[in-house]
Each structure stands twice: as structure tokens, then as C-alpha cells.
C-alpha positions as semicolon CSV with decimal commas, in nm:
position;residue;x (nm);y (nm);z (nm)
1;X;0,000;0,000;0,000
2;X;0,129;0,347;-0,091
3;X;0,203;0,603;0,178
4;X;-0,086;0,847;0,237
5;X;-0,076;1,137;-0,009
6;X;-0,372;1,324;0,139
7;X;-0,312;1,566;0,427
8;X;-0,632;1,662;0,605
9;X;-0,628;2,023;0,727
10;X;-0,760;2,034;1,084
11;X;-0,894;2,388;1,067
12;X;-1,063;2,387;1,406
13;X;-1,059;2,616;1,707
14;X;-1,047;2,343;1,974
15;X;-0,894;2,003;2,039
16;X;-1,240;1,859;2,106
17;X;-1,372;1,952;1,761
18;X;-1,056;1,832;1,592
19;X;-1,065;1,496;1,768
20;X;-1,430;1,443;1,673
21;X;-1,318;1,444;1,310
22;X;-0,991;1,255;1,365
23;X;-1,178;0,970;1,535
24;X;-1,355;0,914;1,202
25;X;-1,036;0,897;0,994
26;X;-0,779;0,626;0,918
27;X;-0,404;0,698;0,942
28;X;-0,346;0,459;0,651
29;X;-0,550;0,691;0,427
30;X;-0,433;1,035;0,534
31;X;-0,198;1,251;0,733
32;X;-0,305;1,553;0,940
33;X;-0,217;1,922;0,925
34;X;-0,224;2,132;1,241
35;X;-0,217;2,504;1,167
36;X;-0,191;2,826;1,364
37;X;-0,547;2,838;1,498
38;X;-0,559;2,485;1,635
39;X;-0,201;2,484;1,764
40;X;-0,258;2,814;1,944
41;X;-0,575;2,676;2,102
42;X;-0,460;2,324;2,186
43;X;-0,080;2,327;2,185
44;X;0,175;2,045;2,162
45;X;-0,047;1,815;2,369
46;X;-0,288;1,779;2,078
47;X;-0,004;1,700;1,838
48;X;0,106;1,421;2,071
49;X;-0,252;1,284;2,088
50;X;-0,272;1,274;1,710
51;X;0,059;1,091;1,680
52;X;-0,048;0,843;1,949
53;X;-0,340;0,755;1,721
54;X;-0,091;0,669;1,448
55;X;-0,116;0,982;1,234
56;X;0,176;1,166;1,078
57;X;0,144;1,537;1,158
58;X;0,237;1,832;0,938
59;X;0,289;2,126;1,176
60;X;0,188;2,418;0,955
61;X;0,308;2,722;1,151
62;X;0,497;2,893;0,867
63;X;0,786;3,018;1,077
64;X;0,911;3,357;0,955
65;X;1,145;3,551;1,183
66;X;1,514;3,623;1,235
67;X;1,731;3,316;1,164
68;X;1,807;3,222;1,524
69;X;1,443;3,241;1,630
70;X;1,332;3,026;1,337
71;X;1,608;2,774;1,406
72;X;1,494;2,736;1,768
73;X;1,131;2,700;1,660
74;X;1,226;2,430;1,408
75;X;1,422;2,245;1,677
76;X;1,119;2,257;1,907
77;X;0,891;2,126;1,631
78;X;1,128;1,844;1,544
79;X;1,153;1,747;1,910
80;X;0,777;1,685;1,909
81;X;0,835;1,416;1,648
82;X;0,619;1,573;1,379
83;X;0,645;1,440;1,025
84;X;0,677;1,781;0,858
85;X;0,723;2,149;0,948
86;X;0,735;2,461;0,734
87;X;0,888;2,808;0,714
88;X;0,831;3,107;0,484
89;X;1,071;3,123;0,190
90;X;1,032;3,502;0,199
91;X;1,240;3,491;0,517
92;X;1,543;3,470;0,292
93;X;1,856;3,259;0,252
94;X;2,004;3,313;0,600
95;X;1,679;3,213;0,768
96;X;1,633;2,907;0,544
97;X;1,989;2,793;0,609
98;X;1,939;2,832;0,984
99;X;1,620;2,627;0,968
100;X;1,797;2,355;0,768
101;X;2,084;2,337;1,016
102;X;1,837;2,305;1,304
103;X;1,669;1,989;1,171
104;X;1,873;1,681;1,083
105;X;1,806;1,559;0,728
106;X;1,605;1,240;0,717
107;X;1,406;1,321;1,032
108;X;1,131;1,582;1,030
109;X;1,071;1,708;0,675
110;X;1,142;2,078;0,630
111;X;0,958;2,263;0,357
112;X;0,903;2,629;0,268
113;X;0,592;2,825;0,177
114;X;0,635;3,010;-0,151
115;X;0,319;3,216;-0,204
116;X;-0,008;3,164;-0,019
117;X;-0,269;3,013;-0,254
118;X;-0,508;3,295;-0,161
119;X;-0,280;3,553;-0,325
120;X;-0,335;3,686;-0,676
121;X;-0,164;3,948;-0,894
122;X;-0,333;4,239;-0,717
123;X;-0,201;4,116;-0,381
124;X;0,152;4,093;-0,517
125;X;0,129;4,447;-0,654
126;X;0,006;4,575;-0,317
127;X;0,311;4,441;-0,134
128;X;0,559;4,537;-0,404
129;X;0,663;4,192;-0,528
130;X;0,782;4,207;-0,888
131;X;0,661;3,953;-1,142
132;X;0,379;3,710;-1,198
133;X;0,280;3,459;-0,926
134;X;0,443;3,165;-1,106
135;X;0,768;3,362;-1,150
136;X;0,784;3,446;-0,780
137;X;0,700;3,089;-0,681
138;X;0,979;2,962;-0,908
139;X;1,231;3,205;-0,757
140;X;1,140;3,114;-0,400
141;X;1,132;2,740;-0,475
142;X;1,480;2,759;-0,628
143;X;1,600;2,939;-0,315
144;X;1,453;2,668;-0,090
145;X;1,616;2,401;-0,307
146;X;1,952;2,583;-0,293
147;X;1,924;2,583;0,088
148;X;1,872;2,204;0,087
149;X;1,515;2,214;0,214
150;X;1,308;1,903;0,143
151;X;1,046;2,085;-0,061
152;X;0,794;2,366;-0,087
153;X;0,427;2,441;-0,054
154;X;0,296;2,558;-0,390
155;X;-0,016;2,576;-0,603
156;X;-0,085;2,275;-0,826
157;X;-0,072;2,519;-1,117
158;X;0,303;2,561;-1,057
159;X;0,401;2,202;-0,989
160;X;0,469;2,096;-1,348
161;X;0,738;2,361;-1,386
162;X;0,885;2,306;-1,039
163;X;0,900;1,929;-1,087
164;X;1,091;1,977;-1,411
165;X;1,327;2,239;-1,268
166;X;1,400;2,088;-0,928
167;X;1,388;1,713;-0,990
168;X;1,194;1,414;-0,869
169;X;1,323;1,413;-0,510
170;X;1,203;1,765;-0,424
171;X;0,879;1,747;-0,226
172;X;0,582;1,948;-0,355
173;X;0,291;2,000;-0,114
174;X;-0,022;2,149;-0,263
175;X;-0,310;2,319;-0,084
176;X;-0,612;2,457;-0,267
177;X;-0,727;2,107;-0,366
178;X;-1,097;2,070;-0,437
179;X;-1,298;1,773;-0,570
180;X;-1,412;1,820;-0,928
181;X;-1,758;1,929;-0,811
182;X;-1,636;2,127;-0,508
183;X;-1,654;2,493;-0,406
184;X;-1,359;2,730;-0,444
185;X;-1,406;2,895;-0,101
186;X;-1,122;3,149;-0,043
187;X;-0,861;2,982;-0,265
188;X;-0,782;3,132;-0,605
189;X;-0,507;2,906;-0,745
190;X;-0,668;2,563;-0,713
191;X;-0,677;2,218;-0,875
192;X;-0,860;1,887;-0,852
193;X;-0,671;1,591;-0,699
194;X;-0,610;1,404;-1,025
195;X;-0,473;1,713;-1,200
196;X;-0,248;1,794;-0,904
197;X;-0,092;1,446;-0,896
198;X;-0,045;1,442;-1,273
199;X;0,127;1,782;-1,245
200;X;0,381;1,636;-1,004
201;X;0,241;1,706;-0,658
202;X;0,354;1,471;-0,379
203;X;0,097;1,559;-0,114
204;X;-0,252;1,709;-0,137
205;X;-0,371;1,934;0,147
206;X;-0,750;1,906;0,169
207;X;-0,966;2,074;0,430
208;X;-1,336;2,147;0,397
209;X;-1,418;1,884;0,132
210;X;-1,326;1,623;0,397
211;X;-1,388;1,802;0,727
212;X;-1,735;1,920;0,625
213;X;-1,837;1,599;0,449
214;X;-2,127;1,402;0,592
215;X;-1,895;1,099;0,592
216;X;-1,532;1,218;0,616
217;X;-1,385;0,866;0,594
218;X;-1,585;0,788;0,280
219;X;-1,474;1,117;0,122
220;X;-1,113;1,031;0,206
221;X;-1,156;0,688;0,047
222;X;-1,310;0,843;-0,267
223;X;-1,029;1,096;-0,301
224;X;-0,769;0,822;-0,261
225;X;-0,948;0,618;-0,528
226;X;-0,929;0,916;-0,762
227;X;-0,549;0,928;-0,744
228;X;-0,479;0,552;-0,718
229;X;-0,289;0,437;-1,024
230;X;-0,134;0,779;-1,084
231;X;0,137;0,731;-0,821
232;X;0,451;0,543;-0,915
């Protein structure tokens, strides 16, 4: 059986609500993402509970600070035993190098956020970033690769190019995934699971289509069925 390629986003405000969903899921079918809201509310204790249930945890806190602070935060995350942690590529080379040095390769995966999938051209203009979204994502992904990070978070619309440029071993994690008949919600650069995998994505971050489904486990099974046969 292949490793789980679906990462369920636990976008909840309490441990109780998160666990009500998690109790319906199977760690053989998915991993779990704990973001800022849930981690702030429930802390490392929840992460440990999730791992005790057999789930790999992606700690999605997007560290972005001076290099030493980010290095210490990465060390703390790795000490929890999480499967994956992330930083912001916009923190720059010194910060990315410090994060890499803080986590031993082959333990907790270290990836970088390029651009948030909610951002469009108008947002980039507002903050003074030059170029189109895909050009900025490429630049930041190359920087993360140069700093020996394990991969990046990116839109599925950019994965084909990044896979070609950065090789088969570079990990591409894609949020903004919606079933073919799903709603866009607040994402602008999105894709369906099959398209994302064909484009070269390694892991699909999926939130509301699973967490708000009447049967979350069934939805997870259906999404896995959609991508089965596309993974080498």
C-alpha cells in the first residue's frame, strides 16, 4: 500500500472539535495538518494525541522571523516528532539555512511556503513583489532548493514547472485542492486531486471537502481512489 498522499487540514478552534473528526479517519489513508489556529488553542499536547493515534502530523506554523528564532522554533517542532514542518521562503537565505541546520536531514521534513494560494496578482502588486505569481513561486522554490530544504508548498498550477526544474526528489505540497464538483471557497489558485498528482504534486492538502463531508472517511476513500494508479 502506498504512503498516504492526502493531508487533512484540521482547521478547528479546539482540540475537542478536531478529535471528533480525527476519530472518524484512518491513518493509513491520510496525514493531518495542524495550523496556527488549532495549535494556538490546543498546543503540543494535541499533536502528541494525534501521533499516538498513528497519524503523521504536518505542523503548519509557517515560521518567519530572524534566523536564530526560526532555528529554535524548528528544533522545538522536530523534538515533538512531527512528520513535517514549514517556514516562509520570503524569510530569505540566511533564515532558510538556519532552519535547515536546526533539523537533521532524514528526520522531520522541512519545507518552505512560496506564495499563499489565496494571493493573486493584485495582492503581489500591493506588497511590491515584482513579477507574476508563477515567477515568484519559481524564484522562491529555487531558493529553498539551494538551501537544501526538502520541498515547498505551492499551487498545483506551478508544480509541473517546479518538478521539471527541481527534480523528482524535491517534495511538492499542494493546498487549494478541491474535488471536481467542489466549491472554491477562499482559494484562487486551485486544482482537482487528479490534476495535481499528474502535475507532479507529492501531497494534497485538503480541508473542507473532507472536514465538512457528511462521511469524512468515505470522502477520504473516494479521493484516494481518484489518485490511485497515478502514483509510481
